[in-house]
N, CA, C and O atoms as a GROMACS GRO file, in nm:
protein
  248
    1UNK      N    1   3.184  -1.230  -9.137
    1UNK     CA    2   3.287  -1.129  -9.140
    1UNK      C    3   3.239  -1.010  -9.057
    1UNK      O    4   3.136  -0.949  -9.087
    2UNK      N    5   3.314  -0.977  -8.954
    2UNK     CA    6   3.278  -0.866  -8.867
    2UNK      C    7   3.326  -0.733  -8.922
    2UNK      O    8   3.400  -0.727  -9.019
    3UNK      N    9   3.282  -0.626  -8.858
    3UNK     CA   10   3.319  -0.492  -8.902
    3UNK      C   11   3.472  -0.471  -8.894
    3UNK      O   12   3.530  -0.408  -8.982
    4UNK      N   13   3.535  -0.522  -8.791
    4UNK     CA   14   3.679  -0.503  -8.775
    4UNK      C   15   3.759  -0.576  -8.881
    4UNK      O   16   3.874  -0.540  -8.906
    5UNK      N   17   3.700  -0.677  -8.944
    5UNK     CA   18   3.769  -0.749  -9.051
    5UNK      C   19   3.784  -0.662  -9.175
    5UNK      O   20   3.865  -0.694  -9.262
    6UNK      N   21   3.708  -0.555  -9.186
    6UNK     CA   22   3.714  -0.467  -9.302
    6UNK      C   23   3.836  -0.375  -9.297
    6UNK      O   24   3.871  -0.315  -9.399
    7UNK      N   25   3.901  -0.364  -9.183
    7UNK     CA   26   4.016  -0.274  -9.167
    7UNK      C   27   4.146  -0.352  -9.176
    7UNK      O   28   4.160  -0.460  -9.119
    8UNK      N   29   4.240  -0.295  -9.246
    8UNK     CA   30   4.376  -0.350  -9.252
    8UNK      C   31   4.455  -0.295  -9.134
    8UNK      O   32   4.404  -0.213  -9.057
    9UNK      N   33   4.578  -0.339  -9.121
    9UNK     CA   34   4.661  -0.299  -9.008
    9UNK      C   35   4.687  -0.148  -9.008
    9UNK      O   36   4.684  -0.087  -8.901
   10UNK      N   37   4.714  -0.088  -9.121
   10UNK     CA   38   4.750   0.054  -9.128
   10UNK      C   39   4.649   0.134  -9.210
   10UNK      O   40   4.686   0.235  -9.270
   11UNK      N   41   4.524   0.093  -9.212
   11UNK     CA   42   4.423   0.169  -9.286
   11UNK      C   43   4.398   0.304  -9.223
   11UNK      O   44   4.409   0.321  -9.101
   12UNK      N   45   4.365   0.400  -9.307
   12UNK     CA   46   4.323   0.531  -9.259
   12UNK      C   47   4.172   0.541  -9.276
   12UNK      O   48   4.116   0.490  -9.373
   13UNK      N   49   4.110   0.605  -9.180
   13UNK     CA   50   3.965   0.618  -9.182
   13UNK      C   51   3.929   0.765  -9.177
   13UNK      O   52   3.983   0.839  -9.095
   14UNK      N   53   3.839   0.807  -9.264
   14UNK     CA   54   3.794   0.946  -9.261
   14UNK      C   55   3.698   0.965  -9.145
   14UNK      O   56   3.611   0.881  -9.120
   15UNK      N   57   3.715   1.076  -9.074
   15UNK     CA   58   3.629   1.104  -8.960
   15UNK      C   59   3.608   1.255  -8.953
   15UNK      O   60   3.700   1.333  -8.978
   16UNK      N   61   3.488   1.294  -8.918
   16UNK     CA   62   3.458   1.436  -8.904
   16UNK      C   63   3.515   1.486  -8.772
   16UNK      O   64   3.528   1.410  -8.676
   17UNK      N   65   3.550   1.615  -8.768
   17UNK     CA   66   3.602   1.672  -8.644
   17UNK      C   67   3.500   1.662  -8.531
   17UNK      O   68   3.537   1.640  -8.416
   18UNK      N   69   3.372   1.679  -8.564
   18UNK     CA   70   3.269   1.670  -8.460
   18UNK      C   71   3.262   1.530  -8.401
   18UNK      O   72   3.241   1.514  -8.281
   19UNK      N   73   3.279   1.428  -8.484
   19UNK     CA   74   3.280   1.290  -8.434
   19UNK      C   75   3.405   1.263  -8.350
   19UNK      O   76   3.398   1.196  -8.247
   20UNK      N   77   3.520   1.316  -8.396
   20UNK     CA   78   3.643   1.300  -8.319
   20UNK      C   79   3.629   1.368  -8.183
   20UNK      O   80   3.669   1.311  -8.081
   21UNK      N   81   3.573   1.488  -8.181
   21UNK     CA   82   3.555   1.560  -8.056
   21UNK      C   83   3.463   1.483  -7.963
   21UNK      O   84   3.490   1.474  -7.843
   22UNK      N   85   3.355   1.427  -8.017
   22UNK     CA   86   3.261   1.350  -7.936
   22UNK      C   87   3.328   1.226  -7.876
   22UNK      O   88   3.304   1.191  -7.760
   23UNK      N   89   3.413   1.158  -7.955
   23UNK     CA   90   3.484   1.041  -7.904
   23UNK      C   91   3.586   1.079  -7.798
   23UNK      O   92   3.601   1.009  -7.698
   24UNK      N   93   3.658   1.191  -7.820
   24UNK     CA   94   3.757   1.236  -7.722
   24UNK      C   95   3.689   1.277  -7.592
   24UNK      O   96   3.740   1.250  -7.483
   25UNK      N   97   3.573   1.341  -7.603
   25UNK     CA   98   3.498   1.382  -7.484
   25UNK      C   99   3.452   1.260  -7.405
   25UNK      O  100   3.460   1.258  -7.282
   26UNK      N  101   3.403   1.158  -7.475
   26UNK     CA  102   3.359   1.036  -7.409
   26UNK      C  103   3.477   0.965  -7.342
   26UNK      O  104   3.463   0.912  -7.232
   27UNK      N  105   3.592   0.965  -7.408
   27UNK     CA  106   3.711   0.902  -7.349
   27UNK      C  107   3.756   0.975  -7.224
   27UNK      O  108   3.794   0.913  -7.125
   28UNK      N  109   3.752   1.109  -7.229
   28UNK     CA  110   3.790   1.188  -7.111
   28UNK      C  111   3.693   1.163  -6.996
   28UNK      O  112   3.734   1.152  -6.881
   29UNK      N  113   3.566   1.155  -7.028
   29UNK     CA  114   3.464   1.129  -6.926
   29UNK      C  115   3.489   0.993  -6.861
   29UNK      O  116   3.481   0.979  -6.739
   30UNK      N  117   3.518   0.893  -6.943
   30UNK     CA  118   3.544   0.759  -6.891
   30UNK      C  119   3.669   0.758  -6.803
   30UNK      O  120   3.673   0.689  -6.702
   31UNK      N  121   3.771   0.836  -6.843
   31UNK     CA  122   3.894   0.841  -6.764
   31UNK      C  123   3.868   0.906  -6.628
   31UNK      O  124   3.921   0.861  -6.526
   32UNK      N  125   3.786   1.013  -6.626
   32UNK     CA  126   3.755   1.080  -6.500
   32UNK      C  127   3.677   0.985  -6.408
   32UNK      O  128   3.705   0.978  -6.289
   33UNK      N  129   3.580   0.915  -6.464
   33UNK     CA  130   3.502   0.820  -6.383
   33UNK      C  131   3.592   0.709  -6.330
   33UNK      O  132   3.578   0.666  -6.216
   34UNK      N  133   3.685   0.663  -6.414
   34UNK     CA  134   3.780   0.560  -6.369
   34UNK      C  135   3.865   0.611  -6.253
   34UNK      O  136   3.887   0.538  -6.156
   35UNK      N  137   3.912   0.734  -6.262
   35UNK     CA  138   3.993   0.791  -6.154
   35UNK      C  139   3.912   0.802  -6.025
   35UNK      O  140   3.964   0.778  -5.917
   36UNK      N  141   3.785   0.839  -6.037
   36UNK     CA  142   3.700   0.849  -5.919
   36UNK      C  143   3.682   0.712  -5.855
   36UNK      O  144   3.688   0.698  -5.733
   37UNK      N  145   3.659   0.611  -5.937
   37UNK     CA  146   3.640   0.476  -5.885
   37UNK      C  147   3.768   0.427  -5.818
   37UNK      O  148   3.763   0.365  -5.712
   38UNK      N  149   3.883   0.454  -5.879
   38UNK     CA  150   4.009   0.414  -5.818
   38UNK      C  151   4.031   0.487  -5.687
   38UNK      O  152   4.081   0.429  -5.591
   39UNK      N  153   3.993   0.614  -5.681
   39UNK     CA  154   4.005   0.690  -5.557
   39UNK      C  155   3.912   0.632  -5.452
   39UNK      O  156   3.946   0.628  -5.334
   40UNK      N  157   3.794   0.588  -5.493
   40UNK     CA  158   3.698   0.526  -5.401
   40UNK      C  159   3.758   0.399  -5.342
   40UNK      O  160   3.735   0.368  -5.225
   41UNK      N  161   3.834   0.328  -5.422
   41UNK     CA  162   3.899   0.206  -5.372
   41UNK      C  163   4.008   0.238  -5.270
   41UNK      O  164   4.049   0.151  -5.194
   42UNK      N  165   4.055   0.361  -5.270
   42UNK     CA  166   4.157   0.402  -5.174
   42UNK      C  167   4.093   0.464  -5.050
   42UNK      O  168   4.148   0.557  -4.992
   43UNK      N  169   3.979   0.414  -5.011
   43UNK     CA  170   3.911   0.446  -4.886
   43UNK      C  171   3.853   0.587  -4.879
   43UNK      O  172   3.839   0.642  -4.769
   44UNK      N  173   3.819   0.648  -4.991
   44UNK     CA  174   3.747   0.774  -4.986
   44UNK      C  175   3.600   0.745  -4.960
   44UNK      O  176   3.550   0.638  -4.995
   45UNK      N  177   3.531   0.838  -4.900
   45UNK     CA  178   3.390   0.819  -4.871
   45UNK      C  179   3.308   0.829  -4.999
   45UNK      O  180   3.349   0.894  -5.095
   46UNK      N  181   3.192   0.765  -4.999
   46UNK     CA  182   3.104   0.768  -5.116
   46UNK      C  183   3.057   0.911  -5.145
   46UNK      O  184   3.037   0.947  -5.261
   47UNK      N  185   3.040   0.992  -5.041
   47UNK     CA  186   2.999   1.131  -5.061
   47UNK      C  187   3.100   1.210  -5.140
   47UNK      O  188   3.063   1.297  -5.219
   48UNK      N  189   3.228   1.181  -5.121
   48UNK     CA  190   3.333   1.248  -5.197
   48UNK      C  191   3.322   1.213  -5.344
   48UNK      O  192   3.340   1.298  -5.431
   49UNK      N  193   3.294   1.087  -5.373
   49UNK     CA  194   3.279   1.044  -5.511
   49UNK      C  195   3.162   1.116  -5.577
   49UNK      O  196   3.174   1.163  -5.690
   50UNK      N  197   3.050   1.124  -5.508
   50UNK     CA  198   2.932   1.192  -5.563
   50UNK      C  199   2.962   1.339  -5.584
   50UNK      O  200   2.923   1.397  -5.685
   51UNK      N  201   3.032   1.400  -5.490
   51UNK     CA  202   3.067   1.542  -5.502
   51UNK      C  203   3.154   1.566  -5.625
   51UNK      O  204   3.133   1.664  -5.697
   52UNK      N  205   3.249   1.478  -5.650
   52UNK     CA  206   3.335   1.492  -5.766
   52UNK      C  207   3.255   1.478  -5.896
   52UNK      O  208   3.280   1.551  -5.992
   53UNK      N  209   3.161   1.387  -5.898
   53UNK     CA  210   3.076   1.371  -6.017
   53UNK      C  211   2.994   1.496  -6.043
   53UNK      O  212   2.980   1.539  -6.157
   54UNK      N  213   2.939   1.555  -5.937
   54UNK     CA  214   2.859   1.677  -5.951
   54UNK      C  215   2.947   1.792  -5.999
   54UNK      O  216   2.908   1.868  -6.087
   55UNK      N  217   3.067   1.805  -5.941
   55UNK     CA  218   3.158   1.911  -5.982
   55UNK      C  219   3.197   1.894  -6.128
   55UNK      O  220   3.206   1.993  -6.201
   56UNK      N  221   3.220   1.771  -6.172
   56UNK     CA  222   3.254   1.746  -6.311
   56UNK      C  223   3.140   1.784  -6.403
   56UNK      O  224   3.161   1.844  -6.508
   57UNK      N  225   3.017   1.751  -6.362
   57UNK     CA  226   2.901   1.784  -6.444
   57UNK      C  227   2.886   1.935  -6.456
   57UNK      O  228   2.855   1.985  -6.564
   58UNK      N  229   2.909   2.009  -6.349
   58UNK     CA  230   2.902   2.154  -6.353
   58UNK      C  231   3.012   2.211  -6.441
   58UNK      O  232   2.990   2.306  -6.515
   59UNK      N  233   3.131   2.152  -6.433
   59UNK     CA  234   3.243   2.197  -6.514
   59UNK      C  235   3.214   2.173  -6.661
   59UNK      O  236   3.249   2.254  -6.747
   60UNK      N  237   3.151   2.060  -6.691
   60UNK     CA  238   3.118   2.023  -6.829
   60UNK      C  239   3.016   2.121  -6.888
   60UNK      O  240   3.025   2.158  -7.004
   61UNK      N  241   2.918   2.161  -6.807
   61UNK     CA  242   2.813   2.250  -6.854
   61UNK      C  243   2.864   2.394  -6.869
   61UNK      O  244   2.816   2.468  -6.955
   62UNK      N  245   2.960   2.432  -6.786
   62UNK     CA  246   3.010   2.571  -6.785
   62UNK      C  247   3.116   2.599  -6.885
   62UNK      O  248   3.165   2.711  -6.893
   0.00000   0.00000   0.00000
């Protein structure tokens, strides 16, 4: 029996705000990286991708 088998279709799960914030932050980070990769597939230079990652990191720290 896996962990997901413990949940019903409409179960509610208690979660701390700090955990929710951490999950939302990770999801946003993954979405930004996905957008950069998709932009890279549209013939952008690799330097542009690296620049966007650096700008995001600075934005995250600030």
